[in-house]
ZADOMI-253123 format. One line per field, with one value per residue: residue in one letter; residue number from 1; x, y, z of N, C-alpha, C, O, CB in turn. Coordinates in nm, 3 decimals, m for minus. Atoms other than C-alpha are relative to their C-alpha. Glycine has a CB too. Layout:
# residues N
type: c(a	...) .
seq: c(NUM	...) .
neast: c(X	...) .
nnorth: c(Y	...) .
nup: c(Z	...) .
caeast: c(X	...) .
canorth: c(Y	...) .
caup: c(Z	...) .
ceast: c(X	...) .
cnorth: c(Y	...) .
cup: c(Z	...) .
oeast: c(X	...) .
onorth: c(Y	...) .
oup: c(Z	...) .
cbeast: c(X	...) .
cbnorth: c(Y	...) .
cbup: c(Z	...) .
***
This chain:
# residues 144
type: c(m	r	l	t	t	y	t	d	y	g	l	r	l	l	m	y	v	v	s	k	d	g	d	l	a	t	i	q	e	v	a	e	a	y	g	i	s	k	n	h	l	m	k	v	a	h	n	l	g	l	l	g	y	l	e	t	i	r	g	r	g	g	g	l	k	l	a	r	r	p	e	r	i	g	l	g	e	v	i	r	r	m	e	s	d	f	v	m	v	e	c	f	e	a	g	e	s	a	c	r	i	t	r	a	c	r	l	k	g	i	l	g	e	a	l	r	a	y	l	a	v	l	d	k	y	t	l	a	d	l	a	g	d	n	a	a	l	t	k	l	l	l	s	a) .
seq: c(1	2	3	4	5	6	7	8	9	10	11	12	13	14	15	16	17	18	19	20	21	22	23	24	25	26	27	28	29	30	31	32	33	34	35	36	37	38	39	40	41	42	43	44	45	46	47	48	49	50	51	52	53	54	55	56	57	58	59	60	61	62	63	64	65	66	67	68	69	70	71	72	73	74	75	76	77	78	79	80	81	82	83	84	85	86	87	88	89	90	91	92	93	94	95	96	97	98	99	100	101	102	103	104	105	106	107	108	109	110	111	112	113	114	115	116	117	118	119	120	121	122	123	124	125	126	127	128	129	130	131	132	133	134	135	136	137	138	139	140	141	142	143	144) .
neast: c(m0.050	m0.125	m0.062	m0.031	m0.141	m0.056	m0.037	m0.103	m0.125	m0.036	m0.059	m0.128	m0.094	m0.040	m0.086	m0.130	m0.069	m0.047	m0.113	m0.119	m0.058	m0.041	m0.052	0.106	0.044	0.053	0.114	m0.053	m0.048	0.116	0.071	m0.079	0.001	0.130	0.047	0.128	m0.004	m0.062	0.098	0.097	m0.073	m0.021	0.127	0.013	m0.100	0.046	0.109	m0.057	m0.064	0.107	0.060	m0.096	m0.073	m0.129	m0.060	m0.057	m0.113	m0.016	m0.131	m0.107	m0.023	0.125	0.068	0.108	m0.030	0.116	0.021	0.019	m0.060	0.090	0.091	0.103	0.085	0.092	0.050	0.142	0.008	m0.043	0.102	0.118	m0.025	m0.029	0.114	0.103	0.124	0.011	0.135	m0.006	0.124	0.075	0.065	m0.100	m0.010	0.089	0.119	0.098	m0.046	0.099	0.021	0.137	0.008	m0.081	0.062	0.001	m0.126	m0.101	m0.132	m0.073	m0.057	m0.106	m0.114	m0.056	m0.080	m0.119	m0.088	m0.059	m0.097	m0.109	m0.078	m0.054	m0.122	m0.102	m0.038	m0.095	m0.132	m0.062	m0.096	m0.114	0.036	0.006	m0.126	m0.117	m0.079	0.037	m0.117	0.038	0.067	m0.102	m0.083	0.078	0.026	m0.118	m0.085	0.072) .
nnorth: c(m0.135	0.000	m0.131	m0.041	0.006	m0.126	0.018	0.103	m0.066	m0.091	0.079	0.053	m0.111	m0.028	0.110	m0.015	m0.114	0.046	0.091	m0.080	m0.037	m0.141	m0.045	m0.038	0.096	m0.066	0.065	0.097	0.122	0.068	0.061	0.116	0.103	0.068	0.029	m0.070	m0.120	m0.119	m0.109	0.019	m0.019	m0.144	m0.054	0.049	m0.069	m0.138	0.002	0.032	m0.124	m0.091	0.053	m0.016	0.123	m0.006	m0.128	0.010	m0.091	m0.018	m0.035	0.100	0.060	0.000	0.127	0.011	0.052	m0.009	m0.129	0.035	0.128	0.108	0.042	m0.104	0.011	0.112	0.059	m0.033	m0.141	m0.011	0.061	m0.087	m0.123	0.026	0.063	m0.098	0.033	0.130	0.047	0.144	0.033	m0.119	m0.072	m0.077	m0.131	m0.104	m0.024	0.107	0.128	0.065	0.136	0.015	0.061	m0.080	m0.022	0.122	0.073	m0.010	0.011	m0.126	m0.007	0.102	m0.043	m0.117	0.052	0.064	m0.106	m0.061	0.096	m0.001	m0.121	0.005	0.082	m0.081	m0.107	0.053	0.013	m0.117	0.028	0.066	0.142	0.059	0.002	m0.031	0.117	0.118	0.022	0.077	m0.093	m0.092	0.072	0.018	m0.127	m0.075	0.076	0.013) .
nup: c(0.024	0.076	0.011	0.136	0.040	m0.047	m0.140	m0.001	0.039	m0.109	m0.108	0.048	0.006	m0.138	m0.045	0.064	m0.059	m0.131	0.024	0.031	m0.131	m0.003	0.130	0.093	0.102	0.120	0.063	0.096	m0.066	m0.058	0.113	0.044	m0.105	m0.002	0.135	0.018	0.080	m0.057	0.007	m0.108	m0.125	m0.018	m0.052	m0.137	m0.082	m0.016	m0.097	m0.132	m0.044	m0.042	m0.122	m0.109	m0.029	0.069	0.034	0.134	0.018	0.145	0.055	0.008	m0.130	m0.076	m0.016	m0.098	m0.133	m0.088	m0.067	m0.141	m0.038	0.043	m0.108	m0.010	0.120	m0.020	0.125	0.014	0.040	0.140	0.085	m0.001	0.073	0.141	0.065	0.032	m0.071	m0.065	0.029	0.025	0.071	0.039	m0.111	m0.072	0.062	m0.054	0.080	0.017	0.053	0.085	m0.050	m0.050	m0.133	m0.092	m0.131	m0.082	0.020	m0.106	0.063	m0.011	m0.135	m0.013	0.082	m0.068	m0.112	0.058	0.047	m0.119	m0.053	0.097	m0.022	m0.136	0.006	0.066	m0.093	m0.099	0.061	0.060	0.106	m0.066	m0.014	0.134	0.075	m0.081	m0.045	0.079	0.086	0.119	0.091	0.049	0.097	0.122	0.069	0.039	0.091	0.129) .
caeast: c(10.549	10.824	11.066	11.117	11.441	11.501	11.501	11.705	11.971	11.961	12.030	12.304	12.466	12.466	12.615	12.891	12.975	12.998	13.234	13.474	13.534	13.550	13.711	13.510	13.309	13.223	12.905	13.112	13.276	12.946	12.775	13.057	13.059	12.689	12.658	12.378	12.297	12.516	12.237	11.985	12.245	12.314	11.946	11.945	12.265	12.124	11.810	12.009	12.205	11.885	11.754	12.071	12.219	12.503	12.738	12.827	13.161	13.191	13.491	13.815	13.874	13.511	13.271	13.025	13.052	12.805	12.657	12.588	12.743	12.603	12.454	12.247	12.087	11.786	11.677	11.308	11.358	11.546	11.282	10.992	11.158	11.253	10.939	10.662	10.375	10.284	9.946	9.910	9.550	9.301	9.131	9.462	9.437	9.289	8.938	8.657	8.725	8.550	8.572	8.222	8.313	8.510	8.259	8.269	8.620	8.884	9.170	9.264	9.318	9.523	9.739	9.783	9.904	10.142	10.283	10.338	10.516	10.732	10.840	10.889	11.143	11.329	11.328	11.536	11.830	12.070	12.311	12.584	12.397	12.364	12.713	12.941	13.220	13.122	13.454	13.289	13.068	13.358	13.568	13.288	13.216	13.564	13.718	13.463) .
canorth: c(8.807	8.878	9.168	9.367	9.339	9.702	9.616	9.301	9.507	9.761	9.496	9.341	9.680	9.750	9.405	9.470	9.808	9.652	9.389	9.665	9.741	10.118	10.127	10.287	10.066	10.155	10.078	9.901	9.660	9.585	9.520	9.285	9.104	9.023	9.004	9.263	9.576	9.877	10.113	9.962	9.966	10.335	10.415	10.201	10.362	10.708	10.623	10.464	10.789	10.995	10.767	10.824	10.474	10.548	10.837	10.894	11.052	11.194	11.239	11.057	10.816	10.845	10.571	10.457	10.408	10.359	10.679	10.500	10.215	9.878	9.800	10.121	10.010	9.790	9.548	9.607	9.982	9.947	9.718	9.939	10.242	10.072	9.872	10.067	9.876	9.584	9.517	9.141	9.119	9.364	9.449	9.585	9.879	10.207	10.283	10.060	9.694	9.513	9.189	9.066	8.894	9.175	9.234	8.871	8.766	8.696	8.662	9.032	9.017	8.699	8.829	9.159	8.968	8.766	9.082	9.240	8.922	8.920	9.279	9.219	8.944	9.174	9.446	9.218	9.228	9.489	9.515	9.412	9.085	9.025	9.106	9.221	8.980	8.742	8.628	8.380	8.652	8.894	8.632	8.558	8.923	9.065	8.784	8.813) .
caup: c(10.170	9.924	9.937	9.620	9.427	9.524	9.895	9.832	9.653	9.936	10.198	9.985	9.931	10.305	10.373	10.123	10.271	10.619	10.477	10.369	10.739	10.698	10.354	10.075	9.842	9.484	9.297	9.031	9.275	9.448	9.114	9.013	9.349	9.325	8.947	8.946	8.748	8.820	8.712	8.955	9.230	9.172	9.236	9.549	9.680	9.620	9.816	10.101	10.117	10.134	10.408	10.612	10.592	10.349	10.303	9.940	9.862	9.512	9.290	9.236	9.521	9.625	9.714	9.976	10.348	10.628	10.770	11.100	11.290	11.170	11.513	11.477	11.148	11.220	10.950	11.019	10.984	10.654	10.510	10.620	10.463	10.135	10.064	9.894	10.053	10.270	10.112	10.136	10.015	9.867	10.197	10.335	10.096	10.214	10.098	9.983	9.922	9.640	9.836	9.918	10.244	10.410	10.690	10.806	10.699	10.961	10.713	10.725	11.102	11.081	10.797	10.983	11.288	11.070	10.912	11.255	11.371	11.055	11.112	11.486	11.409	11.169	11.436	11.661	11.419	11.293	11.004	11.250	11.317	10.945	10.824	11.106	11.207	10.928	10.783	10.547	10.398	10.370	10.190	9.944	9.868	9.853	9.653	9.372) .
ceast: c(0.134	0.053	0.025	0.149	0.072	0.048	0.110	0.136	0.047	0.067	0.136	0.107	0.050	0.093	0.140	0.080	0.053	0.124	0.130	0.066	0.056	0.059	m0.118	m0.030	m0.050	m0.117	0.048	0.043	m0.115	m0.078	0.072	m0.004	m0.128	m0.050	m0.136	0.023	0.058	m0.101	m0.104	0.066	0.026	m0.125	m0.019	0.096	m0.042	m0.109	0.051	0.074	m0.104	m0.063	0.095	0.076	0.140	0.045	0.065	0.105	0.028	0.145	0.098	0.030	m0.123	m0.059	m0.108	0.054	m0.126	m0.006	m0.023	0.072	m0.098	m0.097	m0.112	m0.093	m0.084	m0.054	m0.147	m0.020	0.036	m0.110	m0.126	0.020	0.026	m0.118	m0.110	m0.134	0.006	m0.142	0.008	m0.121	m0.077	m0.055	0.101	0.009	m0.099	m0.120	m0.090	0.064	m0.113	m0.031	m0.136	m0.008	0.073	m0.060	0.007	0.132	0.099	0.143	0.082	0.068	0.115	0.123	0.066	0.088	0.129	0.101	0.069	0.107	0.125	0.091	0.063	0.128	0.112	0.049	0.101	0.144	0.047	0.092	0.124	m0.028	0.008	0.139	0.125	0.069	m0.038	0.111	m0.035	m0.067	0.102	0.087	m0.074	m0.016	0.125	0.095	m0.065	0.063) .
cnorth: c(m0.010	0.142	0.031	m0.016	0.124	m0.012	m0.105	0.061	0.095	m0.073	m0.055	0.109	0.035	m0.108	0.013	0.112	m0.036	m0.088	0.074	0.054	0.142	0.052	0.034	m0.112	0.079	m0.081	m0.110	m0.129	m0.078	m0.072	m0.126	m0.112	m0.080	m0.040	0.064	0.131	0.120	0.115	m0.011	0.030	0.147	0.065	m0.040	0.074	0.144	0.007	m0.031	0.121	0.099	m0.044	0.005	m0.126	0.001	0.144	m0.019	0.108	0.006	0.026	m0.115	m0.052	m0.004	m0.139	0.010	m0.050	0.016	0.138	m0.020	m0.131	m0.112	m0.046	0.103	0.000	m0.126	m0.052	0.032	0.142	0.017	m0.054	0.084	0.124	m0.022	m0.062	0.103	m0.031	m0.140	m0.055	m0.147	m0.048	0.131	0.081	0.075	0.143	0.097	0.017	m0.122	m0.125	m0.059	m0.142	m0.010	m0.053	0.081	0.013	m0.122	m0.077	0.025	m0.002	0.127	0.012	m0.097	0.040	0.124	m0.042	m0.063	0.105	0.069	m0.092	m0.005	0.120	0.002	m0.084	0.081	0.112	m0.046	0.003	0.130	m0.044	m0.069	m0.149	m0.072	m0.017	0.028	m0.127	m0.129	m0.024	m0.076	0.090	0.095	m0.067	m0.018	0.130	0.065	m0.075	m0.014	0.086) .
cup: c(m0.071	m0.008	m0.147	m0.027	0.050	0.145	0.013	m0.034	0.110	0.114	m0.041	m0.005	0.140	0.054	m0.059	0.066	0.139	m0.017	m0.028	0.126	0.002	m0.129	m0.090	m0.098	m0.121	m0.054	m0.095	0.069	0.063	m0.109	m0.049	0.104	m0.001	m0.139	m0.028	m0.074	0.075	0.004	0.112	0.136	0.028	0.059	0.146	0.093	0.026	0.106	0.141	0.057	0.051	0.131	0.120	0.038	m0.061	m0.015	m0.136	m0.017	m0.150	m0.038	0.000	0.141	0.087	0.011	0.106	0.132	0.084	0.064	0.150	0.027	m0.035	0.110	0.022	m0.122	0.014	m0.132	m0.023	m0.049	m0.148	m0.091	m0.005	m0.087	m0.150	m0.075	m0.023	0.066	0.058	m0.018	m0.039	m0.078	m0.022	0.118	0.088	m0.053	0.063	m0.093	m0.006	m0.059	m0.084	0.047	0.068	0.143	0.107	0.139	0.091	m0.003	0.114	m0.056	0.016	0.137	0.019	m0.080	0.060	0.117	m0.050	m0.048	0.117	0.060	m0.089	0.023	0.140	0.004	m0.065	0.090	0.106	m0.051	m0.063	m0.114	0.058	0.018	m0.134	m0.062	0.083	0.049	m0.071	m0.102	m0.127	m0.104	m0.062	m0.106	m0.132	m0.078	m0.053	m0.090	m0.137	m0.107) .
oeast: c(0.220	m0.020	0.049	0.230	0.189	0.160	0.202	0.234	0.167	0.170	0.231	0.222	0.170	0.190	0.240	0.198	0.164	0.218	0.238	0.176	0.170	0.059	m0.228	0.059	m0.102	m0.128	m0.009	0.008	m0.114	m0.117	0.009	m0.014	m0.126	m0.146	m0.224	0.137	0.013	m0.106	m0.137	0.006	0.026	m0.115	m0.061	0.057	m0.027	m0.106	0.007	0.078	m0.086	m0.105	0.055	0.136	0.233	m0.036	0.143	0.080	0.062	0.230	0.068	0.047	m0.116	m0.001	m0.161	0.143	m0.216	0.096	m0.016	0.105	m0.219	m0.208	m0.203	m0.177	m0.037	m0.091	m0.188	m0.106	m0.035	m0.144	m0.184	m0.072	0.009	m0.132	m0.136	m0.210	0.086	m0.194	0.057	m0.110	m0.048	m0.051	0.059	0.055	m0.206	m0.110	m0.075	0.148	m0.230	m0.120	m0.169	m0.112	0.090	0.013	0.009	0.149	0.115	0.239	0.202	0.184	0.216	0.235	0.188	0.196	0.236	0.221	0.189	0.212	0.237	0.213	0.173	0.222	0.225	0.166	0.167	0.238	m0.033	0.113	0.186	0.062	0.045	0.168	0.236	0.003	m0.046	0.101	0.021	m0.039	0.102	0.117	m0.016	0.000	0.125	0.190	m0.007	0.016) .
onorth: c(m0.091	0.235	m0.059	m0.022	0.117	0.028	m0.088	0.038	0.107	m0.028	m0.055	0.085	0.056	m0.078	m0.010	0.095	0.004	m0.079	0.020	0.109	0.165	0.173	m0.019	m0.185	0.189	m0.202	m0.219	m0.238	m0.201	m0.188	m0.227	m0.229	m0.201	m0.116	0.003	0.176	0.153	0.190	0.089	0.092	0.189	0.151	0.041	0.115	0.196	0.093	0.032	0.139	0.160	0.040	m0.022	m0.131	m0.058	0.236	m0.112	0.226	m0.094	0.057	m0.227	0.026	m0.037	m0.237	0.117	m0.134	0.093	0.195	0.075	m0.206	m0.093	m0.090	0.078	0.088	m0.237	0.026	0.063	0.168	0.085	0.009	0.102	0.169	0.069	m0.041	0.187	0.060	m0.224	m0.126	m0.182	m0.138	0.232	0.204	0.149	0.234	0.058	m0.003	m0.218	m0.117	m0.053	m0.208	0.072	m0.041	0.033	m0.001	m0.107	m0.175	0.138	0.014	0.120	0.051	m0.063	0.028	0.138	0.014	m0.044	0.089	0.097	m0.044	m0.009	0.106	0.054	m0.049	0.080	0.151	0.037	m0.012	0.213	m0.163	m0.152	m0.231	m0.189	m0.121	m0.002	m0.225	m0.235	0.020	m0.048	0.079	0.118	m0.006	0.001	0.133	0.113	m0.018	m0.074	0.088) .
oup: c(m0.034	m0.042	m0.227	0.066	0.087	0.178	0.093	0.036	0.135	0.166	0.038	0.030	0.160	0.123	0.009	0.095	0.175	0.061	m0.006	0.120	0.044	m0.151	m0.073	m0.141	m0.106	m0.032	m0.099	0.023	0.063	m0.092	m0.078	0.067	0.021	m0.151	m0.088	m0.091	0.184	0.101	0.176	0.223	0.144	0.147	0.228	0.203	0.136	0.194	0.238	0.179	0.156	0.212	0.233	0.146	m0.005	m0.028	m0.156	0.009	m0.212	0.046	0.040	0.234	0.205	m0.036	0.134	0.137	0.051	0.102	0.228	m0.065	m0.022	0.079	0.100	m0.137	m0.009	m0.220	m0.136	m0.134	m0.222	m0.191	m0.112	m0.156	m0.230	m0.196	0.063	0.096	0.018	0.068	m0.147	m0.162	0.041	0.116	0.178	0.016	0.109	m0.214	0.070	m0.148	m0.047	m0.006	0.153	0.208	0.220	0.238	0.213	0.069	0.160	0.018	0.043	0.145	0.080	m0.031	0.054	0.137	0.008	m0.028	0.111	0.104	m0.038	0.031	0.157	0.075	m0.015	0.084	0.167	0.028	m0.106	m0.137	m0.009	0.000	m0.141	m0.122	0.039	0.080	m0.009	m0.217	m0.233	m0.223	m0.183	m0.209	m0.239	m0.200	m0.166	m0.143	m0.228	m0.221) .
cbeast: c(0.012	m0.021	0.131	m0.045	0.013	m0.103	m0.123	m0.034	m0.018	m0.122	m0.094	m0.017	m0.065	m0.124	m0.062	m0.017	m0.094	m0.111	m0.032	m0.038	0.110	0.097	0.090	0.038	m0.113	0.111	m0.087	0.118	0.104	m0.092	m0.015	0.145	0.020	m0.102	m0.009	m0.069	m0.139	0.127	m0.070	m0.057	0.133	0.036	m0.119	0.027	0.138	m0.052	m0.106	0.095	0.081	m0.106	m0.044	m0.070	m0.077	m0.008	0.105	m0.111	0.127	m0.086	0.058	0.129	0.108	m0.100	0.099	m0.111	0.123	0.004	m0.120	m0.153	0.037	0.080	0.078	0.065	0.087	m0.114	0.020	m0.072	0.093	0.133	m0.032	m0.034	0.118	0.119	m0.054	m0.017	m0.120	0.036	m0.067	0.011	m0.086	m0.113	m0.079	0.137	m0.024	0.076	0.038	m0.114	0.042	0.049	0.113	m0.077	0.056	0.020	m0.144	m0.111	0.063	m0.017	m0.015	m0.094	m0.106	m0.052	m0.046	m0.110	m0.082	m0.040	m0.080	m0.109	m0.063	m0.056	m0.088	m0.104	m0.025	m0.055	m0.124	m0.037	m0.002	0.079	0.040	0.030	m0.141	m0.086	m0.006	m0.039	m0.018	m0.140	0.108	m0.095	m0.109	0.087	0.043	m0.138	m0.069	0.072	0.030	m0.147) .
cbnorth: c(0.081	m0.059	0.006	0.146	m0.013	0.113	m0.041	m0.113	0.076	0.072	m0.115	m0.062	0.124	0.013	m0.135	0.029	0.122	m0.077	m0.092	0.116	m0.099	0.020	m0.109	0.127	m0.096	0.015	0.103	0.059	0.035	0.101	0.101	0.041	0.065	0.089	m0.151	0.026	0.033	0.040	m0.001	m0.143	m0.077	0.067	m0.049	m0.153	m0.003	0.056	m0.104	m0.121	0.062	0.009	m0.143	0.050	m0.120	m0.068	0.050	0.012	m0.047	0.116	0.114	0.061	0.073	0.092	m0.110	m0.092	0.075	m0.109	0.073	m0.012	m0.002	m0.118	m0.020	0.138	m0.005	0.042	m0.152	m0.019	0.086	m0.077	m0.141	0.042	0.072	m0.091	m0.118	0.009	0.013	0.009	0.085	m0.075	m0.105	m0.039	m0.098	m0.068	m0.010	0.136	0.042	0.047	m0.098	m0.002	m0.042	m0.091	m0.140	0.137	0.041	m0.091	0.039	m0.113	m0.033	0.119	m0.028	m0.138	0.029	0.092	m0.104	m0.093	0.103	0.032	m0.142	0.002	0.122	m0.057	m0.132	0.058	0.054	m0.143	m0.110	0.082	0.129	0.066	m0.015	0.086	0.099	0.087	m0.019	0.018	m0.077	m0.117	0.080	0.051	m0.137	m0.056	0.095	0.043	m0.139	0.039) .
cbup: c(0.133	m0.142	0.080	m0.025	m0.154	m0.013	0.084	m0.100	m0.133	0.050	0.040	m0.138	m0.066	0.090	m0.039	m0.150	0.009	0.075	m0.116	m0.093	0.038	0.107	m0.066	m0.076	0.056	m0.109	m0.076	m0.076	0.107	0.074	m0.115	m0.027	0.137	0.065	m0.021	0.136	m0.049	m0.081	m0.135	m0.002	m0.005	m0.135	m0.085	0.005	m0.069	m0.135	m0.041	m0.011	m0.113	m0.109	m0.022	0.118	m0.052	m0.137	0.109	m0.109	0.081	m0.048	0.076	m0.065	0.071	m0.065	0.036	m0.051	0.065	0.108	m0.062	0.036	0.153	m0.046	0.130	0.017	m0.132	0.090	0.002	0.132	0.086	m0.023	0.049	0.144	0.061	m0.010	0.085	m0.149	m0.095	0.150	m0.114	0.131	0.080	m0.089	0.085	m0.009	m0.152	0.017	m0.140	m0.088	0.115	m0.145	0.097	m0.090	m0.004	m0.057	m0.017	m0.047	m0.134	0.100	m0.148	m0.022	0.104	m0.046	m0.143	0.048	0.081	m0.117	m0.082	0.104	0.010	m0.144	m0.019	0.098	m0.079	m0.130	0.069	0.036	m0.103	0.105	m0.072	0.137	0.060	m0.091	m0.110	0.118	0.149	m0.070	0.077	0.039	0.074	0.116	0.057	0.034	0.093	0.121	0.058	0.016) .
***
């Protein structure tokens, strides 16, 4: 399973905002810190705001801050809400499958179990576990 770049940028943006320890972050500084597209990051930030993870403050002196405490932002939840699908193989899709062995195949059940286990591990962790009290991460991000 591979996360989309969109979700990757979302997680990185949240990590950066946590590193600011309450100070506002700007899209420009985040883009520069990671060396990624400002335009893509703007779309991600907008979505994270709509999902209730970020508060966006417009105007001069504006920026981004967390809308919730980092320990209240679960990684599994963020990933589920940002990823468009978790279709690992054709038979995961709704509707008829063109696969000829679907009725006898055990792969779908095994992959489904693996996906549930993957998400269950992510559900154990929060943004605070990922980026809170991480001096090394803060130094890397804020010195860029």
